[in-house]
N, C-alpha and C positions, 0 to 999 in steps of 0.2 A: 502492499500499498505507499503510494507517494505520500511523504510530508506537504502540508500546506503552509507557506508563509506568507503573510504579508507584511510589506514595507510599504509607508508613505507618511504624507505628514503629519504630522501632532495634532491633535488626536484620533487621526481618522483608522489607522490597524487597531487599534484597542478595542473603539468603538465597532469596527465592523467584527472582532474577534468577539465580543460581547453579544452583539447579535446574535451569530451564529450560535453561539454557546445558549442561547436564549431557546433558540429553535432546538437545536441538537446538543443537549448538555453532553453528551459523550464524544464530543468533537475534539474537546481538549488536547486529547492525546497525540494528535496530528496536527494539531493546526498551533501555529505561532504569531505573535504580533510582534512589528519593531516600529516603532513611533517616532519618527524624524525629526526631533528640536530644532528649531531656527537658533544657526548660529555654530550649530555643534561642529568641527572639522571633519573634513572627509574621512582624513584617516581614520579617525575613530568611530566615524559609523561606519566605512567597510567593515572593522574590526570587529565591531557587535554584530551587524549581520551578519559577518560569516561565524560569528560562535553560534547565532543563533540556529544557521542553516543548518551547523552542524549534529547538531541536537534532534532536529525536526527529520532529517534527511533517512532514507530506510531503502535504499541507497538513492534512491530517485526523488525528487521536488519539484514541487510549480509555486512561484513567488507570484502574488498578484502586487502590482503596485499602481499610485494612484494618477499617475500624470508621466504618459511617454516625455522623453527626454530630459525632464525634472531628476533632483538628488536620489531621490530613490531609485527612480528607474534607473537612473545610470551605475547605481551600486549595485544593484541586482543582476544586471548586464556582465557586470565585471565578476559577478560571484558566478554565474553560469557559464561563464567562459572560461574561469579556471577550474574548472570540472569536468570530468568526461564526457563526452559530446554525446547529446542525448539525454543525460542524468538530472540535469535540472534546467528548467522551460520558464518564461518569463511572460507573464502576461501585463500590459499598461491598461486602465482602465477597471479597475477594480468596481464591483458593485456587487448590491446584498445577492440578487437571483445569480449571478455570477459563483458565489462563493458556495450560494446554497444548494446547486446543482454539483457542485464538485462536493461537497460533502456527501450528497445523497448517494454519488458515483464513486464513494473515494478507494473503495478495493479492485476498480480498474487501472489498468496498466496506465503510463505518463500521458502515452501520445492522445487515448481514448479521453483520458482525465481532461487536458487541453482541450478536446476536441466540443465537452460538455461543459466547459466553462464559457468558451466565445459563443456558444449555442444559448447559454443561459443568460448571456450577460445583454446577448441581440433580442433574444424573445422576451425579455425581461422589460424592455424598453418601450412602449407603446403611447400612443394619445388615449386621453380618455376622454370618452363624452360625457358632458353634464347635461343633462335633459333637467327640463323643467317638472318638477311632480304633476302627476296627471290627474290628481283628486283634488288640487284646488281651484277654487271658485275665482273667476275676473274679477276684478272692482274696477269699475269704470272711472273712478276718480284717481285710480292709481296710473293711469295713462298721460303720459305728458308730450302734446302734437310737439313740441321743439326737441324733444327729443329724439335723434333718430335711430334710437334702439326700438322700434314699433314693434310692439306686439301684435303678432298676426295670428 
């Protein structure tokens, strides 16, 4: 079972881990989080992230980061490149649906887990239509002729 690591700007990583544990209390055994504080030197971030990754790897790991090109992502890419090819993979743009999907399928191989994470991320983002409740009576006095959002 691949380990999961979230590296993100403080406090996002620990918040996402808390959301995951709220829904899946047993996920703590293979999920770690590292909040990158503002102003922490890059060498210290890399060292701390390397230690956390060593704890979570089994021998594979999937690292989630918040923003592509930002420090957490750059550190994650550095860690992945320092391992055997294919043992550590990185996904930027972490969100709750992505994380939950990975936890649900945590026993699958790393490549399959990565595909599920990407599917969860994209399928979990959608426009939500908000319609007027159906059983409300219309009050004529509420209609403003100057308002361009006419009720029809």
